[in-house]
N, C-alpha and C positions, 0 to 999 in steps of 0.2 A: 296433772296432764297425763293422758294415757300413753302407753308405749307407742301405739300407732301414730298418734299426733306428734310425738317427739321425733320419730323417724321421718315423718313427712316434713316437719320443719327443717330438719337437718338436710334433707334432700333438696329443698328449695334454696337453702343457703349455699350448698355446694354448687348448684347450677348457676346461681347468681355470680359466685366467685369465678366460675369457669368462663362465663361470658365476659366479665370484666377483664380477665387476663388476656382475652383475645382481641380487645379493643383498646386503642391508645387512650390514655386518660385525658379527659377534657374534650374529646371529639365524639360527635354523634356518628352513627353508622354511615350516614350519607357523606361525611367529610373525609373518610378514609380514602387515600389516593393509591391506586394500584398501577404500577408502571406497566406500560404497554410496549411491546417490542415492535419496532419499525425497521424497514429496510430501504436503503437508498443505494445508488450506484454512481461511481465516478468513471465516466467514459473517456476515451482518448479524444482529444480535440480534433475536429474535422480538418483543420488547416494542415496540409501535408508537410509543411516546412517545420512543424513543431515537434515532429517525432522522426526518428531514423537512426543514423549512426555517423560518427566522424572518424575518419581513418588518418592516422599519422604515419607518414613515411620519412624515415631518416635516410638521407642520401649521403651522409657523412657524419662525422662527429659534431659538425657545426650546422651544416645546411639541412633543412627539412621542409616538408610541405604537408598540407592537410587537404583531404577530399571529403565532402559531405554528401551523403546519399539518403534518400527518403523511401526506399523500397521496403525495408524491414528494419527491425531493431537488431543490430548485429554486435556481438562482442567476441573478441578473440585476439590472436597474435600469430603473426608469421615472421620468422627471423631470416635475415639475409646478411651473412658475414658479421654477425653480432649486432646488427641494427634492426630496429623495428621496421617491418616492410610488409604490411603496416601493423600497428597496434590499433585495434578497433574498439571504440566505446560507443554504446548505444545511448539514446536519450528518448524519453517519452513524456508527453505533457497530458496530464489528466485534468478534466474539468470537475472540480468538486462543487456540487450544487448547494444551495442554501438548505440547511436543516438545523434543528435545535435539539441536540441530545441533552438529557438531564441525568442520565444514569450510565450504566455500563456501555462500553463501546467495543466492538470486535470488527476488524477489517481483514479482508482476504484478497490477495492478488490472484487473479485468474489470467494465465497467459498460455498461448499455444506455441510450443517450440516446433518449428516446421522443418528444420534441418540442423545437422551438427557434424563436427569432426572432432574426435577426442572428447574429453569431458571438460567442457567450458563451464566451471562453477559460476554461479550467478551471484552478484552483489548489487543490490539496488539501493541507491542513495538519493538524498534530496539535494538538488543543485541550488544551494542557498545564495550563490554569488551571481546568478543569472537574472538579468532584468527582464522586462517585458519584451515581446517579439518586436522586431527581428533579433534573433539571438546572435551573439558573437560566438561562432562555432568553435574557434580555438579555445575560448573560455569554457564552452560546454565540455570539450574534450578533457581539459585538465581539472575542471571541477568534478566531473564524473570519476576521474582517476583518483583524486585525493580527498574527496568529501568523506567525513566520518559520521555523517548523519544517516544512520542505517534505516532504510525502509523495510527491506526484506532480503533474505538470502536463501539459496537453494542449490543442491548439488546438480540438478538438471541433467542427468545422464541419458535421458531418453526423450525422443520426440513425442509430441502429443500434448494434451492438456496438463497443466500443473496448477495446483492450488496451494498458495503459500501464505501463511498468516503474517500480517504486518507486525512490526515491533510496536511496543506500547508507545514509544516516542512518536512513531508515524501515525498511530491512531489519534493521539492528542493533536498532532499537527493538522490532520484532516478535520477534526472537530473544530479547531480554531478557524480553519478556512471556511467550513460550513456555517459558522456563526456570523460571517459577514453577510450583509444584505443580499448580495447576489452570488455568494460563494467566492471561490478563488481558485486559480490554477495551481496544480501541484506538479512541478517540473522534476523529473527523476532521471538519474543517470544509471546505465546498466553496463557493468564491466566484468571482465573475466579476471579472477583473482590470481591465476597462474601465468606462466610464461612459456609453456610448451609450444614449440613452433608447429604451425599447421592446425592449431586448435581454434575452432570458432563455433558459434551457435546463432541461429536466426530465430527471431520471434515475430509472429504476425501481429500487427496492431490495428488492422482494419478489415472490413469484410466479414465473412461468415465466422471466422475464428478470431474476432477482435479481442484485444486485451482490455480488461476492465478491473475495477476494484469494487468489491461488495462490502457495504457497511451495514452492520446490524447494531441497533442502539435502542436504549430505553428513553422514552420521552415522558 
């Protein structure tokens, strides 16, 4: 065999090996699946009583009362003679649509802080003890205060738009909700992690600056 024929044979063998390394064994080229990136959104439920804030007023060491508002999601604390006057915990219900992720999942909370006093750090949690609407708003308040199921957190020192990545746990929770035939609601609590008197922050959850969650996934 001549030198040229030997070099040609070696070249064909190398090309064949290169192609086989780039294709899974046992699959034809048409069977290779490439994951596609998709995007879906979780919007705030239109029913106004499903989002807002619950304010707890201590009138003494024993007596207290609660007030529920639906204008904005508010978190914060005002002190009066060592008592909560009020402590404010927000709540927000997102509608998770049906979707079927098969690969990586990334979720981001977009919210618009419309007003604040002081630095009301944000802790968003899942309200796991709240049933279907109508909510027990006292239960909403205390579940928002004590829940350890972290959805997101932010220092939130300025007004305007904020984009906050959700925890891995929250992404899995959203994936589980989306796997249901019609999706499922995600009820979240919004609280201020500090206790400085006079500190509060408002978040818009409807209208032009409505709060939402963006979900990017592989199908």
